[in-house]
N, C-alpha and C positions, 0 to 999 in steps of 0.2 A: 531416570530413564524409564520409559514406559513402552510396553509392547502393545500395539494396536492391532486388533483383529477386525477386519472389515466384514466378517461374517459368512462369506460364501467360500466354498472350496476353490473356486476359480480365482479368488483374490488372495494375495499373500499377506502374511503378517509383515509389518515393518517396525523397525525400532526408531523411536523418536527421542532424542536427547532434549533436555530442558534448554530452551532458547529464549532470547529476547527478540521479539518480533515487532517491527515498526510498520504499521499500515498507514499509507498516505492517501487521504481522500480530500476532495474539494470541500465537502461539508458532511454533516450528518442529517441534512435535509431530506425530504421525501424523494425517493427515487430508487431505481433498481440497484445501481452501483452502491449506493449508501446502505441499502438493506443487506447486500452481500458483505460489505465491510463489517456491519454490525453483527450479523449472524456468524461470520467466520471468526471474528474476534471473540465472541462469546464461546464458541466451540473450542477454540485454541486454549483458552484459559482453563477449560475443564480437562484438557488432555495433558496431565502431568503438571509440572511447575513452570510452564511458560509464562514469561512476562510479556504482556501485549500492550503496546502503546499505539494509539491512533493519533496521527498528526493531521489536523484539519486546517485548511487554508482560509476559507471565508469566515468572516467575523461571527463568532458564536453569540454575540450580543443581539443579533438579528434572529428572532424566533423561527424564521423560515429555515435557518441553517442548523437547527438542533432537534428536528422532529424525532429522530431515532435515539437521542441521548438517553431517554428514560428506559429504552429497551436494552441498554448496555449493562453487562455484569459490573458490579462494583469493583471487580478485580481488574477491569480494563481501565487504563489511565488514558486521558485525553489531553493533548496539547493543542492549543489553538494559536494561529499566527495573526489573527485579527486583520486580515487583508480584505480589500474591497474586490479584488480580482485575483485569479490564480496566475495571471500572466505578468504581474508586477515583479520588478526586480526584487522588491522586499520579500515576496513570496518565495522565489527561487533561493535567495540568500538565506531566508529563514529555514527552508527545508535542509539546505546544506549544513547550516549551523546545528540544527537539531540532530541530524545524523551523526555529526562529529561528537556532540555532547552525549547523546544517548548510547552510542556504540552498540547498535543492534547486531545480532547475528544475521538477520534477514530484514531486508526492506522490501515491502510489497506495495508497489505503486498502483493505485486505482485511479489516478488522477489525470495525468497530462503528458502528452508527447515530449515537452521540454525536459521533463524529469527522466526521460529515457536516457538522457546524456550522463546521468550520475554514474552508471557503471564504468564509463570511460575515464572518470576521475580516479579510479582505482583506490577507493577508500578502504584501506586495510583488507581484511578478509571477509568483508560483508558480501552476502549473496543478494543480488537484486533481482526482483521479479516484477513484471509489468502485466497488468490486467487491463485490457482495452474492452470493457464490457459493451460499449456501443460506439465503435468507430463510425465516422460518417458514412463510409462505404468500404474503403480500403485504406490502410495506412499510407499507401503511395499517393492517394488522392487527398489526404488531409492537408490543409494549408500549413499547419505547423510541422507536419511530419513528412512532407514530400521530399524525400531525398536523404540528406545528411543525417538527420536525427535518427531515423529508423535504420539506416545502414549501419551507423555506429552501434546502436543497441543490438542489432542482429549480429554484428561481428563480435560483440561481447557475450553473445549466447543468450540474450534475453528474449528474443522474439523468434518464434518458429514460422517458417513459411517463406 
């Protein structure tokens, strides 16, 4: 357990228990969301004894999908599903199997609206978080998320607004 002090009197100290954190990203190729996943993962492994695992969807044998791999701490483990697209059934099934096998305390999805459905599956005591770094305009206007997917995630407490 570690006490984290954010440094200003206006911000409070929080207690962080050691956790296993699974970050889901389409790839570690060049882009803003990928940079956020890389930086966040590197920071989390320095904050106590957190085990951080990044699950990437797109095939990491393509050099375009691993641009940030060298920036990762050696303490961060990467699992790759070797998919051609994030919308393949193989990708969604691979994410589900990885969550079941890894048994993380937290799943942080940086990837896709279809994965917002995972909290609905009620996988044990896992906390799910979704980060939509660059939604097309609004989740309600997204072709994959217009309606059911986002309503279910919001009802599970994963999306604000």
